[in-house]
Rosetta silent file (secondary structure, phi, psi, omega in degrees, C-alpha in Angstrom):
SEQUENCE: XXXXXXXXXXXXXXXXXXXXXXXXXXXXXXXXXXXXXXXXXXXXXXXXXXXXXXXXXXXXXXXXXXXXXXXXXXXXXXXXXXXXXXXXXXXXXXXXXXXXXXXXXXXXXXXXXXXXXXXXXXXXXXXXXXXXXXXXXXXXXXXXXXXXXXXXXXXXXXXXXXXXXXXXXXXXXXXXXXXXXXXXXXXXXXXXXXXXXXXXXXXXXXXXXXXXXXXXXXXXXXXXXXXXXXXXXXXXXXXXXXXXXXXXXXXXXXXXXXXXXXXXXXXXXXXXXXXXXXXXXXXXXXXXXXXXXXXXXXXXXXXXXXXXXXXXXXXXXXXXXXXXXXXXXXXXXXXXXX
SCORE:     score description
SCORE:     0.000 S_00000001
   1 L     0.000  133.395 -176.543   14.343    7.650  -31.234 S_00000001
   2 L   -69.250  153.281  175.022   10.632    6.738  -31.246 S_00000001
   3 L  -101.616  132.534  179.208    9.567    3.248  -32.019 S_00000001
   4 L   -55.942  145.297 -176.825    7.006    2.701  -34.817 S_00000001
   5 H   -59.374  -31.044 -174.739    3.627    1.615  -33.512 S_00000001
   6 H   -75.305   -7.101 -176.710    3.720   -1.695  -35.445 S_00000001
   7 H  -114.190  -10.170 -173.626    7.002   -2.634  -33.537 S_00000001
   8 H   -64.563  -38.917 -179.696    6.110   -1.484  -29.977 S_00000001
   9 H   -65.882  -38.724 -179.422    4.370   -4.816  -29.051 S_00000001
  10 H   -65.063  -41.498 -170.849    7.423   -6.835  -30.338 S_00000001
  11 H   -71.033  -43.682 -175.741    9.894   -4.481  -28.338 S_00000001
  12 H   -67.145  -38.195  176.543    7.749   -4.658  -25.138 S_00000001
  13 H   -62.923  -41.979  179.978    7.469   -8.512  -25.383 S_00000001
  14 H   -62.445  -51.007  176.757   11.213   -8.766  -25.971 S_00000001
  15 H   -58.565  -44.217  173.827   12.019   -6.511  -22.994 S_00000001
  16 H   -54.259  -41.055 -177.957    9.682   -8.447  -20.704 S_00000001
  17 H   -69.586  -39.049 -174.461   11.336  -11.676  -21.774 S_00000001
  18 H   -70.594  -38.386 -172.340   14.878  -10.265  -21.245 S_00000001
  19 H   -71.670  -35.046  179.904   13.888   -8.994  -17.664 S_00000001
  20 H   -65.349  -46.850 -177.334   12.505  -12.542  -16.712 S_00000001
  21 H   -76.464  -20.254  172.809   15.620  -14.225  -17.753 S_00000001
  22 H   -72.193  -35.695  174.987   17.882  -11.593  -16.271 S_00000001
  23 H   -70.348  -37.780  174.361   16.078  -12.097  -12.906 S_00000001
  24 H   -55.952  -53.136 -175.280   16.396  -15.923  -13.303 S_00000001
  25 H   -69.655  -27.224  175.582   20.161  -15.760  -13.748 S_00000001
  26 H   -59.798  -49.172 -176.198   20.508  -13.277  -10.885 S_00000001
  27 H   -66.662  -40.180 -177.160   18.610  -15.706   -8.515 S_00000001
  28 H   -67.800  -38.792  178.852   20.660  -18.789   -9.731 S_00000001
  29 H   -70.572  -32.280  174.149   23.980  -16.899   -9.045 S_00000001
  30 H   -66.054  -38.179  176.429   22.668  -15.850   -5.660 S_00000001
  31 H   -67.784  -39.066  174.020   21.864  -19.454   -4.843 S_00000001
  32 H   -56.700  -43.891 -173.141   25.413  -20.488   -5.962 S_00000001
  33 H   -68.240  -38.947  176.633   26.923  -17.776   -3.961 S_00000001
  34 H   -73.636  -21.132 -173.138   25.034  -18.748   -0.801 S_00000001
  35 L    66.937   17.869  175.388   25.724  -22.453   -1.219 S_00000001
  36 L  -140.858  151.535  174.339   22.196  -23.188   -0.167 S_00000001
  37 L   -55.195  139.323  172.586   18.763  -23.784   -1.891 S_00000001
  38 E  -110.029  157.412  165.969   16.548  -20.687   -2.030 S_00000001
  39 E  -120.866  133.875 -170.280   12.802  -20.195   -1.969 S_00000001
  40 E  -116.077  123.267  170.401   11.568  -17.262   -3.889 S_00000001
  41 E  -107.084  140.127 -176.066    8.383  -15.071   -3.352 S_00000001
  42 E  -125.675  121.690  169.675    7.557  -12.455   -6.114 S_00000001
  43 L  -151.174   99.277 -170.737    5.505   -9.353   -5.751 S_00000001
  44 L   -84.586  -32.096 -171.305    6.810   -6.437   -7.781 S_00000001
  45 L  -119.563  145.587  170.190    4.178   -3.767   -7.647 S_00000001
  46 L    92.893  109.545  173.165    2.064   -1.910   -4.955 S_00000001
  47 H   -64.264  -33.466  179.292    3.420   -1.019   -1.471 S_00000001
  48 H   -68.335  -39.050  176.291    0.068   -1.993   -0.001 S_00000001
  49 H   -59.688  -43.436  179.251    0.193   -5.267   -1.919 S_00000001
  50 H   -64.344  -44.789  178.869    3.716   -6.092   -0.588 S_00000001
  51 H   -54.678  -53.361 -179.535    2.485   -5.291    2.992 S_00000001
  52 H   -57.427  -20.800  178.731   -0.473   -7.645    2.502 S_00000001
  53 L   -82.936   -9.798 -171.925    1.717  -10.534    1.430 S_00000001
  54 H   -63.440  -37.757  176.963    3.763  -10.561    4.698 S_00000001
  55 H   -58.232  -35.738 -176.737    1.549  -13.094    6.505 S_00000001
  56 H   -71.193  -41.983  178.586    1.876  -15.407    3.449 S_00000001
  57 H   -59.861  -37.247 -179.480    5.666  -14.832    3.555 S_00000001
  58 H   -71.477  -33.118 -178.679    6.010  -15.998    7.027 S_00000001
  59 H   -72.794  -31.022  179.643    4.127  -19.097    6.355 S_00000001
  60 H   -74.000  -37.794  173.429    6.250  -19.875    3.200 S_00000001
  61 H   -60.817  -40.283  173.638    9.284  -19.444    5.331 S_00000001
  62 H   -65.199  -34.345  179.977    7.987  -21.909    7.840 S_00000001
  63 H   -64.359  -28.612 -178.681    7.209  -24.229    5.024 S_00000001
  64 L  -122.633   58.119 -173.541   10.794  -24.186    3.841 S_00000001
  65 L   -61.949  -19.292 -177.163   12.867  -23.948    7.017 S_00000001
  66 L   -97.819    9.762  179.086   16.075  -25.320    5.333 S_00000001
  67 L  -116.834  155.312  171.848   16.059  -22.792    2.536 S_00000001
  68 E   -78.781  127.055 -179.046   17.026  -19.105    2.257 S_00000001
  69 E   -86.702  135.389 -177.200   13.949  -17.028    1.769 S_00000001
  70 E  -130.824  132.973  176.167   14.224  -14.464   -1.022 S_00000001
  71 E  -111.999  127.535 -177.729   11.708  -11.820   -1.766 S_00000001
  72 E  -107.207  122.858 -176.823   11.655  -10.156   -5.257 S_00000001
  73 E  -152.760  173.465  173.303   10.111   -6.705   -5.333 S_00000001
  74 L   -60.934  139.049  177.971   10.360   -3.175   -6.751 S_00000001
  75 H   -50.741  -35.208 -176.369   13.490   -1.302   -5.499 S_00000001
  76 H   -69.026  -20.340  174.045   11.282    1.268   -3.776 S_00000001
  77 H  -106.870   10.213 -177.773    9.893   -1.325   -1.464 S_00000001
  78 H   -54.936  -36.160 -171.259   12.930   -3.221   -0.442 S_00000001
  79 H   -76.680  -15.267  178.723   13.152   -1.610    2.945 S_00000001
  80 H   -63.421  -35.683 -176.233    9.662   -2.835    3.949 S_00000001
  81 H   -65.079  -29.722  178.215   10.940   -6.287    4.441 S_00000001
  82 H   -67.214  -30.965 -179.858   13.446   -5.036    7.034 S_00000001
  83 H   -86.238   -0.801 -173.087   10.418   -3.656    8.982 S_00000001
  84 H   -89.821    4.820  178.423    8.487   -6.873    8.819 S_00000001
  85 L    93.535  -15.642  167.231    9.895   -8.709   11.856 S_00000001
  86 L  -129.787  176.158 -172.214   12.094  -11.063    9.755 S_00000001
  87 L  -130.711   80.260  169.280   15.032  -10.591    7.473 S_00000001
  88 L   -78.917  161.602  169.145   14.776  -12.317    4.158 S_00000001
  89 E   -71.937  134.640  178.371   17.122  -11.571    1.372 S_00000001
  90 E  -114.014  130.660  175.967   15.470   -8.992   -1.016 S_00000001
  91 E  -106.908  120.795  172.229   16.172   -8.926   -4.663 S_00000001
  92 E   -82.869  132.611 -170.395   15.088   -5.835   -6.397 S_00000001
  93 L  -154.444  153.008  178.606   13.621   -6.193   -9.869 S_00000001
  94 L  -105.370   21.926  167.013   11.267   -4.269  -12.166 S_00000001
  95 L  -140.312  147.120  179.535    9.535   -7.517  -13.084 S_00000001
  96 L  -115.706   41.379 -168.434    7.662   -9.923  -10.989 S_00000001
  97 L  -135.906  147.461  174.417    7.808  -12.870  -13.316 S_00000001
  98 L  -128.400  152.974  168.530   10.179  -15.846  -14.011 S_00000001
  99 L   -66.468  159.135  178.069   10.362  -18.227  -17.087 S_00000001
 100 H   -56.132  -39.034  179.506    8.902  -21.663  -16.571 S_00000001
 101 H   -56.187  -18.477 -174.126   12.396  -23.297  -16.416 S_00000001
 102 H   -57.247  -28.542 -177.572   13.067  -21.590  -13.111 S_00000001
 103 H   -64.081  -15.069  177.966   11.474  -24.505  -11.403 S_00000001
 104 H   -79.593   -8.279 -175.432   14.390  -26.729  -12.267 S_00000001
 105 L  -115.168  -31.736 -178.700   16.585  -24.500  -10.122 S_00000001
 106 L  -169.786  162.163  178.652   14.525  -23.385   -7.090 S_00000001
 107 E   -85.387  132.994  176.333   11.021  -23.125   -5.745 S_00000001
 108 E  -132.242  151.649  177.965    9.162  -20.019   -6.432 S_00000001
 109 E  -131.351  115.090  177.673    5.766  -18.434   -5.585 S_00000001
 110 E   -82.089  109.448 -177.768    4.200  -15.691   -7.580 S_00000001
 111 L   -75.554  108.899 -175.526    2.051  -13.703   -5.127 S_00000001
 112 L  -128.812  162.109  179.855   -1.119  -12.697   -6.996 S_00000001
 113 L  -136.573  179.863 -177.974   -4.652  -11.464   -6.111 S_00000001
 114 H   -55.630  -46.381 -171.569   -8.040  -10.974   -7.669 S_00000001
 115 H   -65.252  -30.813 -179.914   -7.132   -7.659   -9.199 S_00000001
 116 H   -68.804  -33.970 -179.909   -4.162   -9.279  -11.102 S_00000001
 117 H   -93.463    2.139 -176.144   -6.427  -11.973  -12.657 S_00000001
 118 L    53.413   45.139  178.224   -9.229   -9.483  -13.387 S_00000001
 119 L  -124.399  158.950 -179.385  -11.686  -11.509  -11.343 S_00000001
 120 L   -72.254  137.747 -175.272  -14.071  -10.436   -8.589 S_00000001
 121 L   -74.363  154.563  176.914  -12.462  -10.872   -5.121 S_00000001
 122 L  -124.757   -3.081 -178.586  -13.925  -13.388   -2.603 S_00000001
 123 L  -153.105  170.595  174.235  -11.622  -12.639    0.264 S_00000001
 124 L   -68.299  163.763  176.801   -9.452   -9.923    1.634 S_00000001
 125 H   -53.092  -36.549 -177.530   -6.106   -9.198    0.052 S_00000001
 126 H   -59.405  -51.153  178.445   -4.361  -10.981    2.895 S_00000001
 127 H   -69.852  -40.452  177.863   -6.254  -14.267    2.261 S_00000001
 128 H   -50.410  -46.710 -177.780   -6.099  -13.734   -1.506 S_00000001
 129 H   -69.583  -39.604 -177.439   -2.344  -13.683   -1.648 S_00000001
 130 H   -57.801  -49.961 -179.574   -2.235  -16.752    0.683 S_00000001
 131 H   -55.082  -37.958 -178.278   -4.586  -18.665   -1.538 S_00000001
 132 H   -66.783  -16.149  178.347   -2.399  -18.064   -4.566 S_00000001
 133 L  -107.197    2.179  176.481    0.514  -19.865   -2.948 S_00000001
 134 L    82.074   18.237 -177.489   -1.597  -22.694   -1.534 S_00000001
 135 L   -96.386  138.287  173.425   -1.243  -21.350    1.937 S_00000001
 136 L  -111.861  115.179 -174.744   -3.799  -21.413    4.803 S_00000001
 137 L   -83.621  150.580  171.533   -3.017  -18.586    7.332 S_00000001
 138 L   -61.877  154.971  178.278   -3.763  -19.076   11.062 S_00000001
 139 L   -59.118  139.863  178.835   -6.977  -17.219   12.167 S_00000001
 140 L    77.244    8.481 -179.254   -6.387  -13.564   12.698 S_00000001
 141 L   -67.420  137.858 -177.880   -3.189  -13.343   10.737 S_00000001
 142 L  -146.972  157.614  171.655   -2.331   -9.733    9.778 S_00000001
 143 L   -72.164  146.447  176.595    0.732   -7.824    8.449 S_00000001
 144 L  -137.852  136.800  172.815    2.957   -6.271   11.072 S_00000001
 145 L  -120.172  131.716 -179.331    5.701   -3.777   10.628 S_00000001
 146 L  -118.184   96.349 -179.005    8.051   -3.100   13.549 S_00000001
 147 L   -63.440  155.536 -178.654   10.075    0.042   13.098 S_00000001
 148 L   -57.214  136.479 -174.966   13.593    0.079   14.775 S_00000001
 149 H   -57.878  -38.994  179.106   13.283    0.993   18.466 S_00000001
 150 H   -59.056  -49.186 -178.529   15.947    3.782   18.293 S_00000001
 151 H   -67.423  -34.806  177.030   14.296    5.390   15.395 S_00000001
 152 H   -61.976  -45.357  178.701   10.870    4.978   16.935 S_00000001
 153 H   -69.122  -33.486  167.176   12.013    6.764   20.036 S_00000001
 154 H   -60.061  -53.879  176.015   13.554    9.630   18.082 S_00000001
 155 H   -63.196  -33.677  179.152   10.360   10.187   16.079 S_00000001
 156 H   -67.864  -32.974  179.437    8.226    9.715   19.070 S_00000001
 157 H   -69.498  -37.241 -179.463   10.024   12.655   20.861 S_00000001
 158 H   -65.958  -42.572 -175.127    9.488   14.802   17.679 S_00000001
 159 H   -70.141  -36.584 -179.646    5.750   13.735   17.405 S_00000001
 160 H   -63.081  -44.476 -177.076    5.250   14.472   21.123 S_00000001
 161 H   -64.932  -40.241 -177.804    6.747   17.962   20.830 S_00000001
 162 H   -70.208  -35.199  178.571    4.479   18.653   17.710 S_00000001
 163 H   -66.167  -52.822 -172.407    1.361   17.308   19.533 S_00000001
 164 L    52.034   49.209  173.755    1.661   19.259   22.777 S_00000001
 165 L    81.962   -0.311 -178.818   -0.966   16.936   24.183 S_00000001
 166 L  -100.295  157.513 -179.696   -3.366   17.119   21.231 S_00000001
 167 L   -62.493  131.934  172.180   -4.467   14.377   18.901 S_00000001
 168 E   -96.104  122.795  177.311   -2.019   13.906   15.910 S_00000001
 169 E  -114.347  127.526 -179.081   -3.768   13.040   12.644 S_00000001
 170 E   -98.108  142.805  178.409   -1.648   12.087    9.624 S_00000001
 171 E  -120.399  137.779  170.003   -3.051   12.739    6.069 S_00000001
 172 E  -131.953  113.410 -174.273   -2.078   11.073    2.809 S_00000001
 173 L   -98.080  -11.807  176.236   -3.555   12.397   -0.410 S_00000001
 174 L   134.926 -154.788    9.878   -1.602   10.289   -2.922 S_00000001
 175 L   -78.975  153.713  171.525   -0.438   10.189   -5.660 S_00000001
 176 L  -151.123 -163.817  168.498   -2.235    7.189   -6.957 S_00000001
 177 L   -53.551  138.638 -178.609   -4.594    6.352   -9.852 S_00000001
 178 H   -57.552  -28.789 -175.646   -6.761    9.399  -10.596 S_00000001
 179 H   -75.418  -14.042  177.419   -9.923    7.438   -9.947 S_00000001
 180 H  -102.582   -4.440  172.674   -8.774    6.859   -6.306 S_00000001
 181 L   -80.023  140.643  179.653   -7.871   10.392   -5.543 S_00000001
 182 L   -93.672  146.974  176.507  -10.070   12.824   -3.459 S_00000001
 183 L   -57.035  141.795 -175.875  -10.228   16.362   -4.728 S_00000001
 184 H   -60.415  -41.304 -177.596   -7.819   18.903   -3.267 S_00000001
 185 H   -62.354  -24.924  178.926  -10.612   21.330   -2.165 S_00000001
 186 H   -75.972  -39.759  175.323  -12.135   18.538   -0.077 S_00000001
 187 H   -56.107  -43.852  176.295   -8.845   17.911    1.559 S_00000001
 188 H   -61.616  -36.481  174.660   -8.453   21.512    2.404 S_00000001
 189 H   -64.351  -39.277  176.979  -11.863   21.603    3.848 S_00000001
 190 H   -62.003  -45.903  179.668  -11.079   18.570    5.955 S_00000001
 191 H   -57.435  -40.502 -177.807   -7.877   20.219    7.252 S_00000001
 192 H   -66.084  -41.445  178.660   -9.868   23.296    8.302 S_00000001
 193 H   -62.928  -46.778  179.535  -12.352   21.149   10.257 S_00000001
 194 H   -65.057  -39.479  174.925   -9.652   19.240   12.044 S_00000001
 195 H   -64.464  -43.351 -177.862   -7.738   22.401   12.923 S_00000001
 196 H   -65.631  -27.766  175.458  -10.859   23.912   14.342 S_00000001
 197 L   -79.692   -4.217  175.849  -11.390   20.838   16.509 S_00000001
 198 L   100.373   -0.038  179.025   -7.949   21.248   18.165 S_00000001
 199 L   -75.010  150.937  172.654   -6.199   18.411   16.300 S_00000001
 200 E   -97.561  120.938 -179.290   -2.533   18.599   14.957 S_00000001
 201 E  -117.627  134.395 -174.187   -2.641   17.644   11.366 S_00000001
 202 E  -132.879  145.971  178.859    0.400   16.627    9.342 S_00000001
 203 E  -112.340  131.194  178.111    0.747   15.397    5.717 S_00000001
 204 L  -121.979  168.555 -174.581    3.017   12.548    4.708 S_00000001
 205 L   119.938  179.454  173.826    4.060   10.999    1.436 S_00000001
 206 L  -127.825  167.526  177.375    6.138   11.808   -1.523 S_00000001
 207 L  -105.403   56.870  169.797    5.392   13.390   -4.941 S_00000001
 208 E  -151.577  158.146 -176.731    6.288   10.462   -6.954 S_00000001
 209 E  -133.271  145.255 -178.559    4.744    7.051   -7.974 S_00000001
 210 L   -64.735  -27.440 -173.765    6.522    3.817   -8.845 S_00000001
 211 L  -102.214  -33.011 -173.703    4.452    3.519  -11.991 S_00000001
 212 L  -112.401    2.432  176.090    3.993    7.136  -13.178 S_00000001
 213 E    74.395 -155.344 -176.130    7.098    8.807  -11.844 S_00000001
 214 E   -66.315  143.240  174.925    7.219   12.423  -10.488 S_00000001
 215 L  -136.195  165.927 -178.087    3.978   14.185  -10.081 S_00000001
 216 L   -70.189  128.102  179.750    2.951   17.710   -8.850 S_00000001
 217 L   -61.528  144.011  172.996    2.863   17.941   -5.033 S_00000001
 218 L  -114.609   70.157 -177.136   -0.494   18.555   -3.455 S_00000001
 219 L   -58.683  128.381  176.863    0.506   20.590   -0.426 S_00000001
 220 L  -101.543  119.638  170.691   -2.500   21.269    2.066 S_00000001
 221 L   -65.931  136.089 -176.497   -2.508   24.624    3.633 S_00000001
 222 L    94.018   -7.266  172.340   -3.010   24.353    7.377 S_00000001
 223 L  -113.406  142.790  177.259   -1.217   21.062    7.671 S_00000001
 224 E   -63.741  130.076 -171.278    2.295   20.470    8.769 S_00000001
 225 E   -95.484  128.366  167.032    4.202   19.146    5.683 S_00000001
 226 L  -114.050   18.192 -171.984    6.305   16.007    6.090 S_00000001
 227 L   -68.771  143.178  173.901    6.235   15.481    2.330 S_00000001
 228 L    55.023   19.167 -175.200    9.441   14.207    0.696 S_00000001
 229 L  -116.411   -4.282 -169.934   11.367   14.369    3.967 S_00000001
 230 L  -118.252  145.247  164.601   10.928   10.677    5.347 S_00000001
 231 L   -80.328  174.893  176.482   12.223    7.259    4.447 S_00000001
 232 H   -60.264  -44.745  175.059    9.725    4.371    4.670 S_00000001
 233 H   -56.229  -42.841 -179.193   10.960    3.525    8.099 S_00000001
 234 H   -64.893  -43.437 -179.468   10.583    7.144    9.345 S_00000001
 235 H   -61.377  -36.133  173.152    7.089    7.182    7.831 S_00000001
 236 H   -62.434  -33.734 -178.268    6.164    4.045    9.683 S_00000001
 237 H   -73.438  -39.024  178.803    7.371    5.652   12.964 S_00000001
 238 H   -66.292  -42.854  169.508    5.383    8.834   12.403 S_00000001
 239 H   -56.930  -44.816  176.036    2.235    6.779   11.596 S_00000001
 240 H   -64.514  -22.071  179.113    2.767    4.679   14.575 S_00000001
 241 H   -91.192  -12.066  177.330    2.920    7.791   16.831 S_00000001
 242 L   -77.588  151.483  175.607   -0.256    9.250   15.396 S_00000001
 243 L   -74.210  -28.356 -175.311   -3.735    8.823   16.899 S_00000001
 244 E  -160.590  143.242  172.577   -5.235    8.402   13.442 S_00000001
 245 E  -110.044  134.501  175.158   -4.320    7.997    9.820 S_00000001
 246 E  -124.426  123.657  179.787   -6.615    9.448    7.069 S_00000001
 247 E  -163.242  174.214  178.161   -5.932    8.597    3.536 S_00000001
 248 E   -81.731  178.296  179.217   -7.047    7.326    0.152 S_00000001
 249 L   -80.250   92.671 -178.943   -6.690    3.646   -0.878 S_00000001
 250 L  -145.783 -176.377 -177.790   -2.871    3.521   -1.215 S_00000001
 251 H   -64.262  -24.446 -172.699    0.116    1.750    0.361 S_00000001
 252 H   -80.399  -18.829  173.699    0.356    4.026    3.428 S_00000001
 253 H   -73.687  -29.769  174.968   -3.137    2.972    4.701 S_00000001
 254 H   -69.114  -34.949  179.861   -1.797   -0.634    4.652 S_00000001
 255 H   -67.276  -37.883  175.967    1.188    0.613    6.584 S_00000001
 256 H   -58.062  -48.773 -179.788   -1.000    2.175    9.192 S_00000001
 257 H   -56.623  -40.555 -171.577   -2.827   -1.060    9.720 S_00000001
 258 H   -74.771  -27.615  169.376    0.482   -2.988    9.928 S_00000001
 259 H   -87.983   -4.407  176.680    1.851   -0.592   12.680 S_00000001
 260 L    89.849   19.990  178.462   -1.325   -0.645   14.598 S_00000001
 261 L   -97.987  131.629  174.577   -2.709    2.899   13.976 S_00000001
 262 L   -58.528  142.614 -178.475   -6.471    3.154   13.338 S_00000001
 263 E  -132.496  147.740  167.621   -7.208    4.526    9.787 S_00000001
 264 E  -103.115  117.199  178.910  -10.088    6.249    8.028 S_00000001
 265 E   -92.762  118.330  178.190  -10.124    5.109    4.502 S_00000001
 266 E   -87.893  116.673  179.607  -11.532    7.409    1.762 S_00000001
 267 L  -143.082  158.224 -177.800  -12.748    5.104   -1.041 S_00000001
 268 L  -147.404  -70.187  175.796  -14.931    5.007   -3.962 S_00000001
 269 L   -67.022  -27.189  178.396  -13.775    2.743   -6.865 S_00000001
 270 L  -107.477  158.089  178.925  -12.263    0.328   -4.353 S_00000001
 271 L  -133.573 -169.627 -170.013  -13.956   -1.259   -1.367 S_00000001
 272 H   -81.049   23.133  166.646  -13.104   -3.017    1.896 S_00000001
 273 H   -63.203  -18.690  178.728  -12.100   -6.254    0.090 S_00000001
 274 H   -69.402  -30.519 -171.309   -8.621   -4.911    0.816 S_00000001
 275 L  -119.655  148.413  169.479   -9.236   -5.289    4.605 S_00000001
 276 L   -79.749  149.929 -179.953  -10.770   -7.733    6.957 S_00000001
 277 L   -60.526  -21.393 -177.002  -13.627   -6.408    9.193 S_00000001
 278 L   -86.195    4.296  179.855  -11.439   -7.105   12.320 S_00000001
 279 L   -95.393  144.870 -170.261   -8.810   -4.645   11.239 S_00000001
 280 L   -75.862   66.763  178.324   -8.929   -1.025   12.493 S_00000001
 281 E  -130.975  125.062  173.844  -10.107    0.634    9.353 S_00000001
 282 E  -105.107  118.144 -177.654  -13.195    2.771    8.960 S_00000001
 283 E   -87.178  145.740  171.980  -14.272    3.299    5.352 S_00000001
 284 E  -127.815  128.502 -174.624  -16.027    6.378    4.064 S_00000001
 285 L  -135.236  154.860  171.455  -17.831    6.414    0.895 S_00000001
 286 L   -63.300  158.106 -175.142  -20.291    8.516   -1.031 S_00000001
 287 L  -114.319  163.586  176.668  -23.760    7.162   -0.727 S_00000001
 288 L    58.357   37.595  174.306  -26.430    6.029   -3.163 S_00000001
 289 L  -119.224  120.246 -176.738  -24.242    5.383   -6.169 S_00000001
 290 L   -61.517  -18.342 -174.957  -24.699    2.071   -8.008 S_00000001
 291 L   -92.483    5.811  177.578  -21.229    2.145   -9.376 S_00000001
 292 L   -52.729  135.162 -178.190  -19.372    2.002   -6.029 S_00000001
 293 L    77.655   24.228 -173.139  -16.621   -0.609   -5.895 S_00000001
 294 H   -69.879  -17.611  172.639  -16.299   -0.566   -9.642 S_00000001
 295 H   -51.311  -34.131 -171.030  -12.606   -1.492   -9.358 S_00000001
 296 H   -98.779    2.380  179.686  -13.646   -5.099   -8.336 S_00000001
 297 L   -85.670  155.832  178.549  -16.318   -5.513  -11.038 S_00000001
 298 L  -120.113  116.584   -6.544  -15.635   -7.867  -14.079 S_00000001
 299 L   -78.952  159.027 -176.918  -15.101   -6.221  -16.439 S_00000001
 300 L   -63.441  132.402 -174.000  -13.782   -3.264  -14.627 S_00000001
 301 L   -74.417  -42.010 -166.237  -15.828   -0.076  -15.146 S_00000001
 302 L  -103.885  165.931  167.692  -13.142    2.522  -14.714 S_00000001
 303 E  -120.722  167.360 -168.679   -9.626    3.026  -16.125 S_00000001
 304 L   -55.751  -24.876 -174.355   -6.804    4.507  -14.135 S_00000001
 305 L  -106.602   -0.559 -177.358   -7.321    8.109  -15.226 S_00000001
 306 E   175.383 -169.722 -175.789  -11.039    8.380  -15.210 S_00000001
 307 L  -159.734  163.847  175.871  -14.497    6.669  -15.514 S_00000001
 308 L   -59.949  -16.942 -174.864  -17.731    7.115  -17.475 S_00000001
 309 L  -110.947   10.754  173.819  -19.190    9.048  -14.590 S_00000001
 310 L    66.286   35.988 -177.888  -16.379   11.542  -14.149 S_00000001
 311 L    43.505   59.147 -175.358  -15.370    9.830  -10.879 S_00000001
 312 H   -66.160  -35.704 -176.046  -18.515   10.939   -9.172 S_00000001
 313 H   -55.412  -36.860 -175.347  -17.906    8.657   -6.150 S_00000001
 314 H   -92.399  -28.142 -179.459  -14.904   10.748   -5.054 S_00000001
 315 H   -69.940  -29.902 -176.760  -16.174   14.201   -6.239 S_00000001
 316 L   -95.491   -5.907  173.859  -19.389   13.920   -4.146 S_00000001
 317 L   -76.133  114.517 -172.639  -17.931   12.746   -0.937 S_00000001
 318 L   -95.944  167.809 -173.555  -17.758   15.822    1.191 S_00000001
 319 H   -67.633  -27.791 -176.368  -15.279   16.724    4.004 S_00000001
 320 H   -70.030  -31.142 -177.576  -17.962   16.694    6.771 S_00000001
 321 H   -68.948  -39.697 -172.673  -18.586   12.919    6.155 S_00000001
 322 H   -76.413  -30.290 -176.865  -14.913   12.160    6.462 S_00000001
 323 H   -75.190  -34.636  174.351  -14.569   14.460    9.565 S_00000001
 324 H   -62.378  -39.258  177.192  -17.488   12.476   11.202 S_00000001
 325 H   -60.855  -40.741 -179.654  -15.551    9.307   10.603 S_00000001
 326 H   -62.997  -43.325 -178.324  -12.552   10.897   12.238 S_00000001
 327 H   -67.596  -30.429  178.907  -14.546   11.785   15.280 S_00000001
 328 H   -70.107  -37.019 -178.156  -15.966    8.280   15.529 S_00000001
 329 H   -64.517  -37.597 -174.873  -12.446    6.797   15.266 S_00000001
 330 L   -91.431   16.213 -177.440  -11.298    9.037   18.146 S_00000001
 331 L    96.613   -0.581  176.006  -14.199    8.290   20.371 S_00000001
 332 L    78.496   16.739 -177.713  -16.673   10.693   19.074 S_00000001
 333 L   -92.045   -5.065 -172.694  -15.347   13.504   21.245 S_00000001
 334 L  -105.866  126.218 -178.895  -14.304   15.969   18.677 S_00000001
 335 L   -77.579   70.933 -176.487  -16.822   18.643   17.320 S_00000001
 336 L  -102.298    1.167  179.349  -15.460   18.254   13.739 S_00000001
 337 L  -160.761  137.199  175.281  -18.712   18.172   11.790 S_00000001
 338 L   -93.286    0.000    0.000  -22.264   19.278   12.205 S_00000001
């Protein structure tokens, strides 16, 4: 039964409050069951955001050595923590918030960044999340993900057979917010250029999104499809085995950085505030557009499904520009663009 418009706000507020208290009681019961005090970090949304919080989490764990570290996140991202080199307890939840009275039971840290507060960023996501918890990170701190050695060896053998001595390039087209997606015809043109250069091209990802649910797959002709076939751990292994990752601004480009694989980042509404200059990411953007990076403007120029300029930043970026960035990332030895 549909809810009348005048009651939707009330219902949403009630549901949010219920989820906050449900999470509170689950954490209290967990603490009682463990028989030890817990310290809680909360980041519910965004695979890339969760990965960017990992250096902060390590520092929080050091700050509270006598407590059990608990990370609250969306169910889809729970396995990321197992790849992070330490093993906190993970509580899956569809809210990243707690009522104020939680401070009487345990210490909690809500991991937030400039995007959450609708303010212009002054640092990378990594430092932004640390600052939200009052943490100062050691110089050069970065997220790291370590796939299980046995799984890495298995995927490594599969990747070596697929490569046959040629460079392996993984592509990720989305899904994500429409303003951050690159048009399908541009991807197809890029695949053609990379295939002509002698690269082995494969496509990773899934045809669903934690916020918007199932979406239509964007299969790229000419690319080997690994869509909907891999767990997060297997995806991390494949990215680790690749010579280069090429993708839009989404969680998997953060995964590439965390496993040590260079990445070419196709961006328009977002910019390199997500990454520090010392990280192996080459951004590619359209040129001579005053609205570039509008995601970080206050107030934000775009909305998730479009913008006043019909997402010109992504529509005008051509495949040759991305192919040149690929060549530069691989040492400039591939004739991928004229």
